[in-house]
mmCIF file of the N, C-alpha and C atoms, coordinates in Angstrom:
data_MODEL
# 
_entry.id   MODEL 
# 
loop_
_atom_site.group_PDB 
_atom_site.id 
_atom_site.type_symbol 
_atom_site.label_atom_id 
_atom_site.label_alt_id 
_atom_site.label_comp_id 
_atom_site.label_asym_id 
_atom_site.label_entity_id 
_atom_site.label_seq_id 
_atom_site.pdbx_PDB_ins_code 
_atom_site.Cartn_x 
_atom_site.Cartn_y 
_atom_site.Cartn_z 
_atom_site.occupancy 
_atom_site.B_iso_or_equiv 
_atom_site.pdbx_formal_charge 
_atom_site.auth_seq_id 
_atom_site.auth_comp_id 
_atom_site.auth_asym_id 
_atom_site.auth_atom_id 
_atom_site.pdbx_PDB_model_num 
ATOM 1   N N  . GLY A 1 1  ? -81.282  156.453 -6.795  1.00 0.00 ? 1  GLY A N  1 
ATOM 2   C CA . GLY A 1 1  ? -80.381  156.786 -7.123  1.00 0.00 ? 1  GLY A CA 1 
ATOM 3   C C  . GLY A 1 1  ? -78.837  156.621 -6.086  1.00 0.00 ? 1  GLY A C  1 
ATOM 4   N N  . ILE A 1 2  ? -79.086  156.109 -4.643  1.00 0.00 ? 2  ILE A N  1 
ATOM 5   C CA . ILE A 1 2  ? -78.111  156.053 -3.865  1.00 0.00 ? 2  ILE A CA 1 
ATOM 6   C C  . ILE A 1 2  ? -77.668  154.935 -3.705  1.00 0.00 ? 2  ILE A C  1 
ATOM 7   N N  . ASN A 1 3  ? -77.905  154.080 -3.966  1.00 0.00 ? 3  ASN A N  1 
ATOM 8   C CA . ASN A 1 3  ? -77.411  152.440 -3.990  1.00 0.00 ? 3  ASN A CA 1 
ATOM 9   C C  . ASN A 1 3  ? -77.252  151.256 -5.431  1.00 0.00 ? 3  ASN A C  1 
ATOM 10  N N  . GLY A 1 4  ? -78.283  151.995 -6.219  1.00 0.00 ? 4  GLY A N  1 
ATOM 11  C CA . GLY A 1 4  ? -78.766  151.344 -7.457  1.00 0.00 ? 4  GLY A CA 1 
ATOM 12  C C  . GLY A 1 4  ? -79.546  152.629 -8.771  1.00 0.00 ? 4  GLY A C  1 
ATOM 13  N N  . ILE A 1 5  ? -79.682  151.633 -9.344  1.00 0.00 ? 5  ILE A N  1 
ATOM 14  C CA . ILE A 1 5  ? -80.401  152.295 -10.620 1.00 0.00 ? 5  ILE A CA 1 
ATOM 15  C C  . ILE A 1 5  ? -81.828  151.759 -10.945 1.00 0.00 ? 5  ILE A C  1 
ATOM 16  N N  . LEU A 1 6  ? -82.945  152.276 -10.645 1.00 0.00 ? 6  LEU A N  1 
ATOM 17  C CA . LEU A 1 6  ? -83.971  151.606 -10.743 1.00 0.00 ? 6  LEU A CA 1 
ATOM 18  C C  . LEU A 1 6  ? -84.392  151.744 -12.186 1.00 0.00 ? 6  LEU A C  1 
ATOM 19  N N  . VAL A 1 7  ? -85.252  150.733 -12.783 1.00 0.00 ? 7  VAL A N  1 
ATOM 20  C CA . VAL A 1 7  ? -85.618  150.650 -14.075 1.00 0.00 ? 7  VAL A CA 1 
ATOM 21  C C  . VAL A 1 7  ? -87.322  150.168 -14.019 1.00 0.00 ? 7  VAL A C  1 
ATOM 22  N N  . PRO A 1 8  ? -87.743  150.834 -14.950 1.00 0.00 ? 8  PRO A N  1 
ATOM 23  C CA . PRO A 1 8  ? -89.390  150.018 -15.015 1.00 0.00 ? 8  PRO A CA 1 
ATOM 24  C C  . PRO A 1 8  ? -89.339  148.649 -15.059 1.00 0.00 ? 8  PRO A C  1 
ATOM 25  N N  . PRO A 1 9  ? -90.284  147.830 -14.522 1.00 0.00 ? 9  PRO A N  1 
ATOM 26  C CA . PRO A 1 9  ? -90.086  146.564 -15.226 1.00 0.00 ? 9  PRO A CA 1 
ATOM 27  C C  . PRO A 1 9  ? -90.593  146.428 -16.830 1.00 0.00 ? 9  PRO A C  1 
ATOM 28  N N  . ALA A 1 10 ? -89.906  145.300 -17.072 1.00 0.00 ? 10 ALA A N  1 
ATOM 29  C CA . ALA A 1 10 ? -90.026  144.778 -18.626 1.00 0.00 ? 10 ALA A CA 1 
ATOM 30  C C  . ALA A 1 10 ? -89.553  145.770 -19.446 1.00 0.00 ? 10 ALA A C  1 
ATOM 31  N N  . SER A 1 11 ? -88.738  146.861 -19.157 1.00 0.00 ? 11 SER A N  1 
ATOM 32  C CA . SER A 1 11 ? -88.220  147.734 -20.131 1.00 0.00 ? 11 SER A CA 1 
ATOM 33  C C  . SER A 1 11 ? -86.550  147.827 -20.637 1.00 0.00 ? 11 SER A C  1 
ATOM 34  N N  . PRO A 1 12 ? -86.625  146.460 -21.377 1.00 0.00 ? 12 PRO A N  1 
ATOM 35  C CA . PRO A 1 12 ? -85.288  145.881 -21.538 1.00 0.00 ? 12 PRO A CA 1 
ATOM 36  C C  . PRO A 1 12 ? -84.223  147.284 -21.825 1.00 0.00 ? 12 PRO A C  1 
ATOM 37  N N  . GLY A 1 13 ? -84.645  148.358 -22.392 1.00 0.00 ? 13 GLY A N  1 
ATOM 38  C CA . GLY A 1 13 ? -83.898  149.435 -23.085 1.00 0.00 ? 13 GLY A CA 1 
ATOM 39  C C  . GLY A 1 13 ? -83.543  150.639 -21.892 1.00 0.00 ? 13 GLY A C  1 
ATOM 40  N N  . ALA A 1 14 ? -84.364  150.348 -21.135 1.00 0.00 ? 14 ALA A N  1 
ATOM 41  C CA . ALA A 1 14 ? -84.300  151.079 -19.818 1.00 0.00 ? 14 ALA A CA 1 
ATOM 42  C C  . ALA A 1 14 ? -82.914  150.564 -19.046 1.00 0.00 ? 14 ALA A C  1 
ATOM 43  N N  . LEU A 1 15 ? -83.185  149.092 -18.717 1.00 0.00 ? 15 LEU A N  1 
ATOM 44  C CA . LEU A 1 15 ? -82.148  148.014 -18.351 1.00 0.00 ? 15 LEU A CA 1 
ATOM 45  C C  . LEU A 1 15 ? -80.725  148.429 -18.891 1.00 0.00 ? 15 LEU A C  1 
ATOM 46  N N  . ALA A 1 16 ? -81.009  148.252 -20.641 1.00 0.00 ? 16 ALA A N  1 
ATOM 47  C CA . ALA A 1 16 ? -79.506  148.530 -21.159 1.00 0.00 ? 16 ALA A CA 1 
ATOM 48  C C  . ALA A 1 16 ? -78.668  149.472 -20.607 1.00 0.00 ? 16 ALA A C  1 
ATOM 49  N N  . ASP A 1 17 ? -79.767  150.781 -20.640 1.00 0.00 ? 17 ASP A N  1 
ATOM 50  C CA . ASP A 1 17 ? -78.971  152.270 -20.709 1.00 0.00 ? 17 ASP A CA 1 
ATOM 51  C C  . ASP A 1 17 ? -78.613  152.190 -19.172 1.00 0.00 ? 17 ASP A C  1 
ATOM 52  N N  . ALA A 1 18 ? -79.219  151.390 -17.978 1.00 0.00 ? 18 ALA A N  1 
ATOM 53  C CA . ALA A 1 18 ? -78.816  151.538 -16.792 1.00 0.00 ? 18 ALA A CA 1 
ATOM 54  C C  . ALA A 1 18 ? -77.579  150.659 -16.690 1.00 0.00 ? 18 ALA A C  1 
ATOM 55  N N  . LEU A 1 19 ? -77.196  149.539 -17.175 1.00 0.00 ? 19 LEU A N  1 
ATOM 56  C CA . LEU A 1 19 ? -75.968  148.514 -17.473 1.00 0.00 ? 19 LEU A CA 1 
ATOM 57  C C  . LEU A 1 19 ? -75.278  149.792 -17.602 1.00 0.00 ? 19 LEU A C  1 
ATOM 58  N N  . ALA A 1 20 ? -75.266  150.244 -19.136 1.00 0.00 ? 20 ALA A N  1 
ATOM 59  C CA . ALA A 1 20 ? -74.343  150.816 -19.854 1.00 0.00 ? 20 ALA A CA 1 
ATOM 60  C C  . ALA A 1 20 ? -73.615  151.979 -18.858 1.00 0.00 ? 20 ALA A C  1 
ATOM 61  N N  . ALA A 1 21 ? -74.428  152.784 -17.978 1.00 0.00 ? 21 ALA A N  1 
ATOM 62  C CA . ALA A 1 21 ? -74.276  153.844 -17.227 1.00 0.00 ? 21 ALA A CA 1 
ATOM 63  C C  . ALA A 1 21 ? -73.181  153.172 -16.395 1.00 0.00 ? 21 ALA A C  1 
ATOM 64  N N  . TYR A 1 22 ? -73.729  152.196 -15.748 1.00 0.00 ? 22 TYR A N  1 
ATOM 65  C CA . TYR A 1 22 ? -72.037  151.257 -14.883 1.00 0.00 ? 22 TYR A CA 1 
ATOM 66  C C  . TYR A 1 22 ? -70.779  150.815 -15.833 1.00 0.00 ? 22 TYR A C  1 
ATOM 67  N N  . VAL A 1 23 ? -71.097  150.597 -16.886 1.00 0.00 ? 23 VAL A N  1 
ATOM 68  C CA . VAL A 1 23 ? -69.387  150.244 -17.507 1.00 0.00 ? 23 VAL A CA 1 
ATOM 69  C C  . VAL A 1 23 ? -69.021  151.625 -17.855 1.00 0.00 ? 23 VAL A C  1 
ATOM 70  N N  . SER A 1 24 ? -69.708  152.591 -17.991 1.00 0.00 ? 24 SER A N  1 
ATOM 71  C CA . SER A 1 24 ? -68.909  153.293 -18.662 1.00 0.00 ? 24 SER A CA 1 
ATOM 72  C C  . SER A 1 24 ? -68.521  154.849 -17.752 1.00 0.00 ? 24 SER A C  1 
ATOM 73  N N  . ASP A 1 25 ? -69.207  154.153 -15.983 1.00 0.00 ? 25 ASP A N  1 
ATOM 74  C CA . ASP A 1 25 ? -68.856  155.330 -15.079 1.00 0.00 ? 25 ASP A CA 1 
ATOM 75  C C  . ASP A 1 25 ? -67.966  154.692 -14.010 1.00 0.00 ? 25 ASP A C  1 
ATOM 76  N N  . ALA A 1 26 ? -66.785  154.514 -13.775 1.00 0.00 ? 26 ALA A N  1 
ATOM 77  C CA . ALA A 1 26 ? -66.610  153.660 -12.529 1.00 0.00 ? 26 ALA A CA 1 
ATOM 78  C C  . ALA A 1 26 ? -67.027  154.372 -11.436 1.00 0.00 ? 26 ALA A C  1 
ATOM 79  N N  . ASP A 1 27 ? -66.793  155.872 -11.624 1.00 0.00 ? 27 ASP A N  1 
ATOM 80  C CA . ASP A 1 27 ? -67.119  156.598 -10.086 1.00 0.00 ? 27 ASP A CA 1 
ATOM 81  C C  . ASP A 1 27 ? -68.574  156.131 -9.460  1.00 0.00 ? 27 ASP A C  1 
ATOM 82  N N  . LEU A 1 28 ? -69.492  155.942 -10.601 1.00 0.00 ? 28 LEU A N  1 
ATOM 83  C CA . LEU A 1 28 ? -71.008  155.657 -10.096 1.00 0.00 ? 28 LEU A CA 1 
ATOM 84  C C  . LEU A 1 28 ? -71.098  153.718 -9.937  1.00 0.00 ? 28 LEU A C  1 
ATOM 85  N N  . ARG A 1 29 ? -70.204  153.223 -10.332 1.00 0.00 ? 29 ARG A N  1 
ATOM 86  C CA . ARG A 1 29 ? -70.153  151.790 -9.930  1.00 0.00 ? 29 ARG A CA 1 
ATOM 87  C C  . ARG A 1 29 ? -69.385  151.673 -8.213  1.00 0.00 ? 29 ARG A C  1 
ATOM 88  N N  . ILE A 1 30 ? -68.558  152.343 -7.925  1.00 0.00 ? 30 ILE A N  1 
ATOM 89  C CA . ILE A 1 30 ? -67.807  152.297 -7.016  1.00 0.00 ? 30 ILE A CA 1 
ATOM 90  C C  . ILE A 1 30 ? -68.788  153.417 -6.247  1.00 0.00 ? 30 ILE A C  1 
ATOM 91  N N  . ARG A 1 31 ? -69.725  154.403 -6.238  1.00 0.00 ? 31 ARG A N  1 
ATOM 92  C CA . ARG A 1 31 ? -70.219  154.963 -5.059  1.00 0.00 ? 31 ARG A CA 1 
ATOM 93  C C  . ARG A 1 31 ? -71.642  154.343 -4.676  1.00 0.00 ? 31 ARG A C  1 
ATOM 94  N N  . HIS A 1 32 ? -72.174  153.434 -6.030  1.00 0.00 ? 32 HIS A N  1 
ATOM 95  C CA . HIS A 1 32 ? -73.103  152.301 -5.778  1.00 0.00 ? 32 HIS A CA 1 
ATOM 96  C C  . HIS A 1 32 ? -72.761  151.227 -4.996  1.00 0.00 ? 32 HIS A C  1 
ATOM 97  N N  . GLY A 1 33 ? -71.515  150.743 -5.345  1.00 0.00 ? 33 GLY A N  1 
ATOM 98  C CA . GLY A 1 33 ? -71.286  149.252 -4.488  1.00 0.00 ? 33 GLY A CA 1 
ATOM 99  C C  . GLY A 1 33 ? -71.125  149.356 -2.848  1.00 0.00 ? 33 GLY A C  1 
ATOM 100 N N  . ARG A 1 34 ? -70.684  150.923 -2.592  1.00 0.00 ? 34 ARG A N  1 
ATOM 101 C CA . ARG A 1 34 ? -70.415  151.359 -1.527  1.00 0.00 ? 34 ARG A CA 1 
ATOM 102 C C  . ARG A 1 34 ? -71.181  151.317 -0.618  1.00 0.00 ? 34 ARG A C  1 
ATOM 103 N N  . ALA A 1 35 ? -72.102  152.320 -1.171  1.00 0.00 ? 35 ALA A N  1 
ATOM 104 C CA . ALA A 1 35 ? -73.634  152.761 -0.780  1.00 0.00 ? 35 ALA A CA 1 
ATOM 105 C C  . ALA A 1 35 ? -74.485  151.057 0.059   1.00 0.00 ? 35 ALA A C  1 
ATOM 106 N N  . SER A 1 36 ? -74.495  150.298 -1.334  1.00 0.00 ? 36 SER A N  1 
ATOM 107 C CA . SER A 1 36 ? -74.832  148.997 -1.012  1.00 0.00 ? 36 SER A CA 1 
ATOM 108 C C  . SER A 1 36 ? -74.434  148.755 -0.207  1.00 0.00 ? 36 SER A C  1 
ATOM 109 N N  . ARG A 1 37 ? -73.116  148.409 0.292   1.00 0.00 ? 37 ARG A N  1 
ATOM 110 C CA . ARG A 1 37 ? -72.598  147.497 1.386   1.00 0.00 ? 37 ARG A CA 1 
ATOM 111 C C  . ARG A 1 37 ? -72.926  147.994 2.491   1.00 0.00 ? 37 ARG A C  1 
ATOM 112 N N  . ASP A 1 38 ? -72.735  149.469 2.402   1.00 0.00 ? 38 ASP A N  1 
ATOM 113 C CA . ASP A 1 38 ? -73.129  150.280 4.048   1.00 0.00 ? 38 ASP A CA 1 
ATOM 114 C C  . ASP A 1 38 ? -74.522  149.869 4.023   1.00 0.00 ? 38 ASP A C  1 
ATOM 115 N N  . ARG A 1 39 ? -75.527  149.920 3.516   1.00 0.00 ? 39 ARG A N  1 
ATOM 116 C CA . ARG A 1 39 ? -77.286  149.552 3.854   1.00 0.00 ? 39 ARG A CA 1 
ATOM 117 C C  . ARG A 1 39 ? -77.079  147.688 4.064   1.00 0.00 ? 39 ARG A C  1 
ATOM 118 N N  . VAL A 1 40 ? -76.424  147.240 3.464   1.00 0.00 ? 40 VAL A N  1 
ATOM 119 C CA . VAL A 1 40 ? -76.371  145.268 3.743   1.00 0.00 ? 40 VAL A CA 1 
ATOM 120 C C  . VAL A 1 40 ? -76.299  145.224 5.542   1.00 0.00 ? 40 VAL A C  1 
ATOM 121 N N  . LEU A 1 41 ? -74.757  145.796 5.690   1.00 0.00 ? 41 LEU A N  1 
ATOM 122 C CA . LEU A 1 41 ? -74.014  146.212 6.556   1.00 0.00 ? 41 LEU A CA 1 
ATOM 123 C C  . LEU A 1 41 ? -75.004  146.475 8.488   1.00 0.00 ? 41 LEU A C  1 
ATOM 124 N N  . ALA A 1 42 ? -75.599  147.387 6.997   1.00 0.00 ? 42 ALA A N  1 
ATOM 125 C CA . ALA A 1 42 ? -76.258  148.377 8.218   1.00 0.00 ? 42 ALA A CA 1 
ATOM 126 C C  . ALA A 1 42 ? -77.484  147.576 8.852   1.00 0.00 ? 42 ALA A C  1 
ATOM 127 N N  . LYS A 1 43 ? -78.159  147.296 7.933   1.00 0.00 ? 43 LYS A N  1 
ATOM 128 C CA . LYS A 1 43 ? -79.806  146.373 7.711   1.00 0.00 ? 43 LYS A CA 1 
ATOM 129 C C  . LYS A 1 43 ? -79.598  144.778 8.289   1.00 0.00 ? 43 LYS A C  1 
ATOM 130 N N  . PHE A 1 44 ? -79.071  144.104 7.631   1.00 0.00 ? 44 PHE A N  1 
ATOM 131 C CA . PHE A 1 44 ? -78.988  142.937 7.921   1.00 0.00 ? 44 PHE A CA 1 
ATOM 132 C C  . PHE A 1 44 ? -77.604  142.184 8.363   1.00 0.00 ? 44 PHE A C  1 
ATOM 133 N N  . SER A 1 45 ? -77.535  142.648 9.124   1.00 0.00 ? 45 SER A N  1 
ATOM 134 C CA . SER A 1 45 ? -75.916  142.244 9.691   1.00 0.00 ? 45 SER A CA 1 
ATOM 135 C C  . SER A 1 45 ? -76.140  141.578 10.698  1.00 0.00 ? 45 SER A C  1 
ATOM 136 N N  . LEU A 1 46 ? -75.286  140.315 11.507  1.00 0.00 ? 46 LEU A N  1 
ATOM 137 C CA . LEU A 1 46 ? -75.735  139.808 12.653  1.00 0.00 ? 46 LEU A CA 1 
ATOM 138 C C  . LEU A 1 46 ? -76.264  140.761 13.740  1.00 0.00 ? 46 LEU A C  1 
ATOM 139 N N  . ASP A 1 47 ? -75.632  142.063 13.901  1.00 0.00 ? 47 ASP A N  1 
ATOM 140 C CA . ASP A 1 47 ? -76.284  142.844 15.083  1.00 0.00 ? 47 ASP A CA 1 
ATOM 141 C C  . ASP A 1 47 ? -77.472  143.489 14.742  1.00 0.00 ? 47 ASP A C  1 
ATOM 142 N N  . ALA A 1 48 ? -77.760  143.943 13.226  1.00 0.00 ? 48 ALA A N  1 
ATOM 143 C CA . ALA A 1 48 ? -78.892  144.452 13.091  1.00 0.00 ? 48 ALA A CA 1 
ATOM 144 C C  . ALA A 1 48 ? -79.794  143.350 13.413  1.00 0.00 ? 48 ALA A C  1 
ATOM 145 N N  . MET A 1 49 ? -79.786  141.986 12.893  1.00 0.00 ? 49 MET A N  1 
ATOM 146 C CA . MET A 1 49 ? -80.667  140.978 12.816  1.00 0.00 ? 49 MET A CA 1 
ATOM 147 C C  . MET A 1 49 ? -80.952  140.748 14.871  1.00 0.00 ? 49 MET A C  1 
ATOM 148 N N  . VAL A 1 50 ? -80.087  141.057 15.874  1.00 0.00 ? 50 VAL A N  1 
ATOM 149 C CA . VAL A 1 50 ? -79.723  140.567 17.396  1.00 0.00 ? 50 VAL A CA 1 
ATOM 150 C C  . VAL A 1 50 ? -80.884  141.211 17.887  1.00 0.00 ? 50 VAL A C  1 
ATOM 151 N N  . GLN A 1 51 ? -80.768  142.953 17.240  1.00 0.00 ? 51 GLN A N  1 
ATOM 152 C CA . GLN A 1 51 ? -81.613  144.532 17.955  1.00 0.00 ? 51 GLN A CA 1 
ATOM 153 C C  . GLN A 1 51 ? -82.806  143.997 17.335  1.00 0.00 ? 51 GLN A C  1 
ATOM 154 N N  . GLY A 1 52 ? -82.805  143.499 15.955  1.00 0.00 ? 52 GLY A N  1 
ATOM 155 C CA . GLY A 1 52 ? -84.496  143.411 15.938  1.00 0.00 ? 52 GLY A CA 1 
ATOM 156 C C  . GLY A 1 52 ? -85.028  142.585 16.639  1.00 0.00 ? 52 GLY A C  1 
ATOM 157 N N  . TYR A 1 53 ? -84.674  141.158 16.581  1.00 0.00 ? 53 TYR A N  1 
ATOM 158 C CA . TYR A 1 53 ? -85.372  140.358 17.728  1.00 0.00 ? 53 TYR A CA 1 
ATOM 159 C C  . TYR A 1 53 ? -85.472  141.022 19.135  1.00 0.00 ? 53 TYR A C  1 
ATOM 160 N N  . LEU A 1 54 ? -84.727  141.914 19.725  1.00 0.00 ? 54 LEU A N  1 
ATOM 161 C CA . LEU A 1 54 ? -84.471  142.288 21.227  1.00 0.00 ? 54 LEU A CA 1 
ATOM 162 C C  . LEU A 1 54 ? -85.729  143.225 20.768  1.00 0.00 ? 54 LEU A C  1 
ATOM 163 N N  . ALA A 1 55 ? -86.000  143.549 20.153  1.00 0.00 ? 55 ALA A N  1 
ATOM 164 C CA . ALA A 1 55 ? -87.112  145.029 20.061  1.00 0.00 ? 55 ALA A CA 1 
ATOM 165 C C  . ALA A 1 55 ? -87.883  144.507 19.929  1.00 0.00 ? 55 ALA A C  1 
ATOM 166 N N  . LEU A 1 56 ? -88.330  143.363 19.288  1.00 0.00 ? 56 LEU A N  1 
ATOM 167 C CA . LEU A 1 56 ? -89.448  142.485 19.095  1.00 0.00 ? 56 LEU A CA 1 
ATOM 168 C C  . LEU A 1 56 ? -90.094  141.901 20.462  1.00 0.00 ? 56 LEU A C  1 
ATOM 169 N N  . TYR A 1 57 ? -88.766  141.243 21.760  1.00 0.00 ? 57 TYR A N  1 
ATOM 170 C CA . TYR A 1 57 ? -89.188  140.544 22.194  1.00 0.00 ? 57 TYR A CA 1 
ATOM 171 C C  . TYR A 1 57 ? -89.494  141.779 23.458  1.00 0.00 ? 57 TYR A C  1 
ATOM 172 N N  . ASP A 1 58 ? -89.260  142.892 23.184  1.00 0.00 ? 58 ASP A N  1 
ATOM 173 C CA . ASP A 1 58 ? -89.571  143.698 23.847  1.00 0.00 ? 58 ASP A CA 1 
ATOM 174 C C  . ASP A 1 58 ? -91.112  144.217 23.966  1.00 0.00 ? 58 ASP A C  1 
ATOM 175 N N  . ARG A 1 59 ? -91.540  144.373 22.783  1.00 0.00 ? 59 ARG A N  1 
ATOM 176 C CA . ARG A 1 59 ? -93.058  145.514 22.218  1.00 0.00 ? 59 ARG A CA 1 
ATOM 177 C C  . ARG A 1 59 ? -93.819  144.083 23.073  1.00 0.00 ? 59 ARG A C  1 
ATOM 178 N N  . THR A 1 60 ? -93.224  142.574 22.322  1.00 0.00 ? 60 THR A N  1 
ATOM 179 C CA . THR A 1 60 ? -94.019  141.736 22.618  1.00 0.00 ? 60 THR A CA 1 
ATOM 180 C C  . THR A 1 60 ? -94.484  141.410 24.153  1.00 0.00 ? 60 THR A C  1 
ATOM 181 N N  . LEU A 1 61 ? -93.367  141.456 25.276  1.00 0.00 ? 61 LEU A N  1 
ATOM 182 C CA . LEU A 1 61 ? -93.555  141.484 26.594  1.00 0.00 ? 61 LEU A CA 1 
ATOM 183 C C  . LEU A 1 61 ? -94.350  142.989 26.930  1.00 0.00 ? 61 LEU A C  1 
ATOM 184 N N  . ALA A 1 62 ? -93.809  143.852 26.160  1.00 0.00 ? 62 ALA A N  1 
ATOM 185 C CA . ALA A 1 62 ? -94.712  145.073 26.942  1.00 0.00 ? 62 ALA A CA 1 
ATOM 186 C C  . ALA A 1 62 ? -96.245  144.804 26.743  1.00 0.00 ? 62 ALA A C  1 
ATOM 187 N N  . SER A 1 63 ? -96.277  144.415 25.594  1.00 0.00 ? 63 SER A N  1 
ATOM 188 C CA . SER A 1 63 ? -98.160  144.198 25.635  1.00 0.00 ? 63 SER A CA 1 
ATOM 189 C C  . SER A 1 63 ? -98.930  143.515 26.619  1.00 0.00 ? 63 SER A C  1 
ATOM 190 N N  . ARG A 1 64 ? -97.768  142.512 26.874  1.00 0.00 ? 64 ARG A N  1 
ATOM 191 C CA . ARG A 1 64 ? -98.721  141.653 27.691  1.00 0.00 ? 64 ARG A CA 1 
ATOM 192 C C  . ARG A 1 64 ? -99.159  141.998 29.090  1.00 0.00 ? 64 ARG A C  1 
ATOM 193 N N  . ASP A 1 65 ? -98.385  143.383 29.022  1.00 0.00 ? 65 ASP A N  1 
ATOM 194 C CA . ASP A 1 65 ? -99.149  144.120 30.929  1.00 0.00 ? 65 ASP A CA 1 
ATOM 195 C C  . ASP A 1 65 ? -100.226 144.169 30.771  1.00 0.00 ? 65 ASP A C  1 
# 
């Protein structure tokens, strides 16, 4: 519920209800949109990717000792 609405697989009624919630609630759309954007920037930005590779290299080098 922080950046989206989860629905069970193969449940068209639940999906329709989730979509209807977005259609009828502008605040929900805005909140989920902003939270999703923040998550993408934090987890998948170029800086996050570089930090992830650096951490991997550090762990790899540390394990060689």
